C-alpha positions in Angstrom: -13.8 36.4 33.2 -14.9 40.1 31.9 -14.0 40.4 28.4 -13.6 43.6 28.0 -10.6 46.1 27.2 -10.7 48.6 30.5 -10.7 47.7 33.5 -13.8 48.8 36.0 -12.4 51.7 37.6 -11.3 53.2 34.3 -13.2 56.9 33.5 -14.7 57.8 30.5 -12.1 61.0 30.1 -9.2 59.5 31.1 -7.9 58.8 27.6 -4.4 58.7 28.1 -4.5 55.6 29.8 -5.7 53.5 26.9 -3.8 53.2 23.5 -4.2 51.1 20.4 -1.6 50.9 17.5 -1.6 49.4 14.2 1.8 48.7 12.5 2.0 46.9 9.2 5.0 44.6 8.3 7.8 46.1 6.8 7.9 44.6 2.8 11.5 43.5 3.4 10.9 41.4 6.1 11.4 37.6 5.9 9.0 34.9 7.6 11.7 34.3 9.9 12.2 37.5 11.5 8.3 38.3 12.3 8.5 37.0 15.4 11.8 39.4 16.7 10.0 42.3 15.1 6.9 41.8 16.5 8.8 41.5 20.0 10.4 44.7 19.5 7.3 46.6 18.3 5.5 45.6 21.8 8.5 47.1 23.5 8.9 49.9 21.5 5.4 51.3 20.8 4.5 51.0 24.5 3.4 54.6 26.1 3.8 53.1 29.5 6.7 52.1 31.8 4.4 49.8 33.2 1.0 48.3 32.5 -0.5 45.7 30.0 -0.8 45.0 26.4 -3.0 42.6 23.9 -1.3 42.1 20.5 -3.4 40.3 17.6 -1.0 39.5 13.8 -3.4 39.8 11.0 -1.8 39.2 7.6 -0.6 42.8 6.9 0.5 43.8 10.0 0.6 43.9 14.2 -2.5 45.3 16.5 -1.6 46.3 19.5 -3.6 47.7 22.7 -1.7 49.1 25.6 -3.1 49.8 29.1 -1.5 51.7 32.0 -3.6 49.3 34.1 -3.6 45.5 34.0 -6.1 44.1 31.1 -9.3 41.8 32.3 -9.8 39.5 29.4 -9.5 40.4 25.8 -10.4 44.4 24.4 -14.2 44.6 23.4 -12.8 46.3 20.4 -10.8 42.9 19.4 -14.2 41.1 20.1 -16.4 42.7 17.6 -17.0 41.9 14.1 -15.4 43.1 11.3 -16.8 46.4 10.1 -17.1 48.0 6.3 -14.0 50.1 5.1 -14.2 53.9 6.3 -14.9 55.6 9.7 -17.6 54.1 12.4 -18.7 55.7 15.6 -19.9 52.6 18.0 -21.0 52.6 21.1 -19.7 49.8 23.3 -20.7 48.3 26.7 -18.8 51.5 28.8 -17.2 53.8 26.1 -17.6 55.2 22.6 -14.9 55.0 20.1 -14.2 56.5 16.5 -12.7 53.5 14.1 -11.2 53.2 10.8 -11.5 50.2 9.2 -9.7 49.2 5.7 -9.6 45.6 4.0 -11.4 44.2 7.2 -8.8 45.3 9.6 -9.0 48.1 12.3 -6.4 50.9 11.4 -7.3 53.2 14.2 -9.4 53.4 17.4 -9.8 56.7 19.4 -11.8 56.6 22.6 -14.4 59.3 22.6 -15.9 60.7 25.7 -19.4 60.1 26.8 -20.5 63.6 25.7 -19.2 63.5 22.6 -22.1 63.9 20.2 -25.7 62.3 20.1 -26.3 58.8 21.3 -28.3 58.0 18.0 -25.2 59.0 15.9 -23.6 55.9 17.5 -24.0 52.2 16.0 -24.0 49.2 19.0 -20.7 47.4 18.9 -21.5 44.1 17.7 -19.2 41.8 20.1 -19.0 37.8 19.6 -16.4 35.5 20.8 -17.6 33.2 18.1 -16.5 35.3 15.3 -14.0 38.1 16.7 -11.6 40.1 14.1 -8.9 40.2 16.2 -8.5 37.3 18.6 -6.1 34.4 17.1 -7.4 31.2 17.4 -5.4 28.4 19.2 -5.8 26.5 16.1 -4.0 28.7 14.0 -1.5 29.3 16.6 -0.5 25.4 16.6 -0.5 25.8 13.1 2.4 28.3 12.9 4.2 26.6 15.1 7.1 24.6 14.1 7.1 21.8 16.9 3.5 21.4 16.1 4.8 20.3 12.6 7.2 18.0 13.8 4.7 16.4 16.2 2.2 16.2 13.0 4.8 14.3 11.1 6.0 12.3 13.8 2.6 11.2 14.4 1.8 10.2 10.7 5.2 8.2 10.9 4.2 6.6 14.0 0.7 5.7 12.0 2.8 4.4 9.2 5.2 2.1 11.4 2.1 1.3 13.2 0.1 0.0 9.9 2.9 -1.6 8.7 3.8 -3.9 11.8 -0.2 -4.7 12.1 0.1 -5.9 8.4 3.5 -7.9 9.0 1.9 -9.6 12.0 -1.6 -10.4 10.2 0.5 -11.4 7.6 2.8 -13.9 9.8 0.1 -15.0 11.5 -1.9 -16.2 8.4 1.3 -18.0 7.0 1.3 -19.8 10.1 -2.0 -20.4 9.8 -1.9 -21.7 6.5 1.2 -24.0 7.2 -0.5 -25.6 10.0 -3.3 -26.2 8.1 -1.4 -27.9 5.1 0.3 -30.0 7.6 -3.0 -31.5 9.0 -4.3 -31.8 5.3 -0.9 -33.9 4.7 -1.4 -36.1 7.9 -5.1 -36.7 6.8 -4.3 -37.5 3.0 -1.0 -39.1 3.8 -2.5 -42.8 3.2 -4.5 -41.6 0.2 -1.5 -39.9 -1.2 0.8 -43.1 -0.8 -1.7 -45.4 -2.4 -1.9 -42.8 -5.2 1.8 -43.2 -5.8 1.7 -46.9 -5.7 -1.1 -46.9 -8.3 0.8 -44.4 -10.4 3.7 -46.7 -10.1 2.1 -49.7 -11.0 0.5 -47.6 -13.8 4.3 -46.9 -15.1 5.3 -50.7 -15.0 2.2 -52.0 -16.7 2.6 -49.3 -19.6 6.4 -50.4 -19.8 5.7 -54.2 -20.2 2.7 -53.1 -22.8 5.2 -51.0 -24.6 8.3 -53.5 -24.5 7.8 -54.3 -28.1 8.5 -50.8 -29.1 11.4 -50.7 -27.4 15.1 -51.4 -29.0 16.5 -53.6 -26.6 13.8 -56.6 -26.9 16.1 -59.2 -28.8 15.6 -61.9 -26.6 11.8 -61.4 -26.6 11.7 -61.6 -30.3 14.0 -64.8 -30.9 12.0 -66.2 -28.2 9.1 -65.8 -30.1 10.5 -67.0 -33.5 12.1 -70.3 -31.8 8.7 -71.4 -30.4 7.0 -70.9 -33.7 10.0 -72.9 -35.2 9.9 -76.0 -32.6 6.3 -76.9 -33.6 8.1 -77.6 -37.3 10.5 -80.1 -35.4 14.2 -80.1 -34.5 16.4 -77.3 -36.2 19.6 -75.5 -35.5 20.2 -71.7 -35.7 23.0 -70.6 -37.7 23.0 -66.8 -37.7 20.7 -64.2 -35.9 20.9 -60.6 -37.0 19.0 -57.8 -35.6 18.6 -53.9 -37.0 16.2 -51.1 -36.8 13.6 -53.4 -35.3 14.2 -55.9 -37.9 15.2 -59.3 -37.1 16.7 -61.8 -39.4 16.9 -65.7 -38.1 18.9 -68.2 -40.0 18.6 -72.0 -39.6 18.6 -75.5 -40.6 15.7 -78.1 -40.7 15.0 -81.2 -42.3 11.5 -80.1 -42.8 9.8 -76.8 -42.7 6.1 -76.1 -43.6 6.6 -72.8 -44.9 2.6 -71.8 -44.4 2.2 -73.0 -41.5 5.4 -71.3 -40.2 4.2 -68.2 -41.4 0.6 -68.5 -40.2 2.2 -69.2 -36.9 4.4 -66.0 -36.5 1.5 -64.0 -37.6 -0.8 -65.3 -35.2 1.4 -63.9 -32.2 0.2 -60.8 -32.8 3.9 -59.4 -32.3 5.7 -59.6 -36.0 4.8 -57.7 -39.0 5.9 -58.3 -42.6 7.2 -62.3 -42.1 8.9 -63.4 -44.6 10.8 -66.8 -45.2 13.3 -67.7 -48.0 15.4 -70.7 -48.4 19.2 -70.3 -48.2 21.8 -71.8 -50.6 23.1 -74.9 -49.1 19.9 -77.0 -48.9 17.8 -77.1 -45.6 18.6 -73.8 -44.8 16.4 -70.9 -44.3 15.9 -67.1 -43.4 13.1 -66.1 -41.1 12.7 -62.0 -41.7 10.3 -60.2 -39.5 9.9 -56.8 -38.1 8.4 -55.4 -34.7 6.0 -52.8 -34.8 
């Protein structure tokens, strides 16, 4: 494609067939009204009933190229580099121009005849499609589109939902794997766990047997311990038994009692503390008193 404004059949002297217009944005114009204003200017400023046009929107206003014939690509004045502020005479591929620049924007562009001025008075037009001053980039157009932002936000939302779904699936898979490993471990250690539970139960029962003397409900055992020691003295008859606060008193009668031997026998059991024997009034009556640790 030939990227120049003027068609091949354009003559140098035929100025009326090409027009450049710069129109600044009105100060009171709102952002949502710019599109309508641009469309209105493109129709109202055209000096030709038919033809073609090229437009560029800068931050200050609207730049328009009008042609009576169909344009073949982008105007070469739009593809050139921005020039310093002031007036410049430049030489294009086929035409000469007098241009007025301000703030990096072309304010006016007049097509001159080939015979106007000496050739050394004109600077060569620096044209580059890589850094044109008046060509709209597709990225800029995309960023200005509301639909583009909706698509971008929708894409971000989709990525977020996809990330959340992937995280949920990953966590679910990890949880299922952990439960499966726990079941396998329980099955492999089931017998060992049962054996451990049985050992703990046996240890608990043994602890109960070893600590029975420290409990309040050991009256039968305490009476049996004292009775076994008295039996070694011969015949005897129990009269009264008292039990309170881990202390037992056994009142009995016997025709013959060896006090020292009885006390020694009770202390050897290791089950009683503070063993005392005292006689009771009434003859052949004795009271054995002892405490359990």
